[in-house]
N, C-alpha and C positions, 0 to 999 in steps of 0.2 A: 811769842808775838801777841801783843794786845791791841785790839781795835776798839775804839770808842764810837758808839752810834747814839745820837740824840733822837728820840722818838716822840713826835707830836708835841702838843702844847704843854703836856704835863712835864716835859723835860726829863723823862726817865732815861737814865744813863745805863746802858747795858754794856757790860764788858765781856767780850768774847775772847777766850784764851785758846789759841791753837798750839797744840803740842806736835811737833814734827816727829814722825817715827824714824828710827835709824834706817839707813838705806837697806840693809839686809832684811829687816823685818818687813819693810814696805814691799820689797820684791816678792817675798814669800806670800804676801796677802793677795797677790794678783794671779789669776789663772793665765797661763800662756799656751798658745797653740800655734802650730806652723803647718800650713797646707791641709788643715782639717778643722772641723768645728763640731761641737756637741749639738746634736739636733733633737735628741730624745733620750729617755732613760726609763728604767723600771726598777722598783725596789726589790723585785723577786721575792716578795713576801718576807723580807728581812733574812734571806738565805744567802750564804756566801756563794760567790761565783768562781768556778775553777775552769772547766773546759767548755767553751762555747762552740757550737757547730751550727752554721746557718745554711739552710737547704731550701732550694726552690721546689715547691710542690704545686703543680698546676700553675695557676696565676698568682700564687701566694709565696711569700718567703717566710719560712718557719725557723725559729731559733730554738735549739736544744741546748740546755745549759746544765752541766753537771755540778753538783754541790758536794763539798766535804760535809762531815757531820756538824751538828749544831754546837752551841757554846754551853758552858756550865750554867750561865744565866738563863739561856733560852735553848734547851736541848731539842724542843719540838715546836718550831714556829707555827703559828696559826695559818691555815689555808683559808684565805679570804673567800674563795669560791664555794667552799663547803662548810666552813666554820670549824673544821676538825683540826686538832693539833697533830702534826705529822713530822716524823724524822726527815731531815733533808734528803733529797733524792735527785730527781731530774725535773727541771722546769721547762715547759713548752710554751712558746709565745709566738704570736703572729706579728712579724715585724715588717709586713708589706709597706705600711706607712711608718717609717722610722721615727716620726715625730710623735706617734701615738701607739706604742707597742701594746698589744692586747694579750693579757695572760690567759692561756687556754686551759692548761692542766698541770698538775703536779703529781708525779709518780713518787711515792715515798721510797726512801732508801733504807739502808741497814741502820740499826740502832748503834749509837756510839757518838762520841764527840770528836770533832776535827777529823784527822785522818783515820780514826778508828771506826767511822761510820759513813753514812751518806752513799753517794754513787757518783764519784768525781769525773769519770771518763765517759764520753759519748761519741759515737760515730754513726753516720747515717748513709744508707745506700738505697737507691731506687731498685725495685724488683726488676725492671726492664734492663738494668745494667748488670745484674747478677746472672750468671750462666743458667741457673735453674730457678730463679725467683719468679714470683707472680708478677707479670708485667704491669699490673694495675696497682701494685702495693708499694709501700715505702716501709723500710725496716730500720730500726734503731738498735744498735749494740751498745750496751753499757755495763759497767761494773756494778756489783751490789756489795757495797762495803768492802770487806776483805774476805768474803766467802763464796762469791759466785760471779759469773758473767751471765747476762740476760739479753735476749733478743725480743723486741717488741714490734708489733705491727702498728705503725703510726700513720697509716693511710688517712685516717681521720685523726688529726693531731689533738682534737678535743676529746677523743675517746680511745686512747691507746690500749692495745690488747697484748698480753704476754703470750708468746708462742714457744719459746725455748729458754730453758734455764740450765746452765752448765754449773752444777754445784758439786759438793764434796771436795771443795778446794779451800785454800787458805792464802792469805796475802795477795789476793787479786788486786791488780794495780793498773798499769797502763794497757792500752790496746791499740791495734791498728787493723783496719779492714780494707782490703783491696776490692773495690766494687766490681772491677772488670773480671777478676779471677774468682772472687768469692773467698780467697784465702785470708784468714784472720790470724794475727799474731797476738796472743793473749798472755800477758805476764801473770803468772799464778804460782802457787805452791801446792804440792801434792804430798800427802802423808807418806812418809818413808824416804823423802828426798833429804839429802844431806845439807842442802841449802834452802833458805826460806822461799826463794823465788827463782823461777827460770821462765823461758818463753815456750809456751805450748803453741803448736801450729794446728789450726782447725780448717777444715773445708766447710765454709758456710755459703757455698754457691747456691745451696737450697737451705735457707735459714731454719726450716722446721726440723729436719733430722740432722743436727750438727754432728760432724764426723771429725774426730781427732786423728791425725795421721803424722808419720807412720806409727803403728802400735809400739814399736821398740823405742820410741822417744818419750815414753811416759816416765822414764827414770832419767836423772841427769847423768852426764858423763862424769866419771870419777875424777877427771882432771879439772873440773870447774873450780876455780879458786874462790869466787865470790858469787853474789846473787844477781847482779845486774846483767842486762843483755842488750846488744845492739844488732840492728838488722840492716842489710843492704841488698841492692839489685832487685830482681823481679819475680822469681819463682823458686820454691824450695826443692832441694834434692834429698833423697832418702839418706844418703851418706852424710850430708852436711847439716841435717836438721838439728842434731844435738851436738854439733861440733863446738868446742870451746877453745878459747885461747889461753895458753899457760903463761904467755908473756905479759898479759895485761890483767887488770882487775875486773874485766868484763868478758862475758862469753859472746862470741860473734857467730851469727847465723849467716852462712853464705848461700846465696840463691842464684844458681847459674843456669839451670834447665828445669823444665817441668818434671815433677815427680811422677813416676809410674808405679803401679801396684801389681 
């Protein structure tokens, strides 16, 4: 379509040519939303975002965000708070005002690109919720690349402190932490296992002296066909902790009653 416009006494003729985009391309160029709207964002220091956990601490809302490792082009993004180049790990932000997220701290993760590094998983529990936790503390559980699980005291999210490291592992991956019982289900691999990963069960009701239980679950069942695990119900039993299914490609942990030792 061509529109002719005569401008002023000089009689300058300007031709404006409008090219209509095909309908599919036009639709792709517009952002769409239903029952929600973007109100704020953070570039997370150019780190990939994987597992977010938003937790209320006092009068503030704190976001904990797990990252995979960096890219070949940027393996160690620059931490704008310190000026240091750091492997991707865990970002901590104050999102009390969602329109203006405030970046508080970055905890570096394991060396490595994509899923070979970083610290992708993160869970948070209040000490007052844990059976033996410090009632004034806040604790964060995270993976450390593929070699460890870590617990940090994040009572002051601007100055987190490492308190427990569960290392000597491999293939560390997903995790789940029940704040009311303190039981943690940590996907890990252990030297000598026939499979690269299984689910270890830990008592983290007191995060400082982490306890793995029961002791006879440190080795996988010989009937485990593959490495993935699924979990259901509420509390583990000694007999079921290492139970695996031979009918499916995953091992199933059944939790029917509290474990006694």
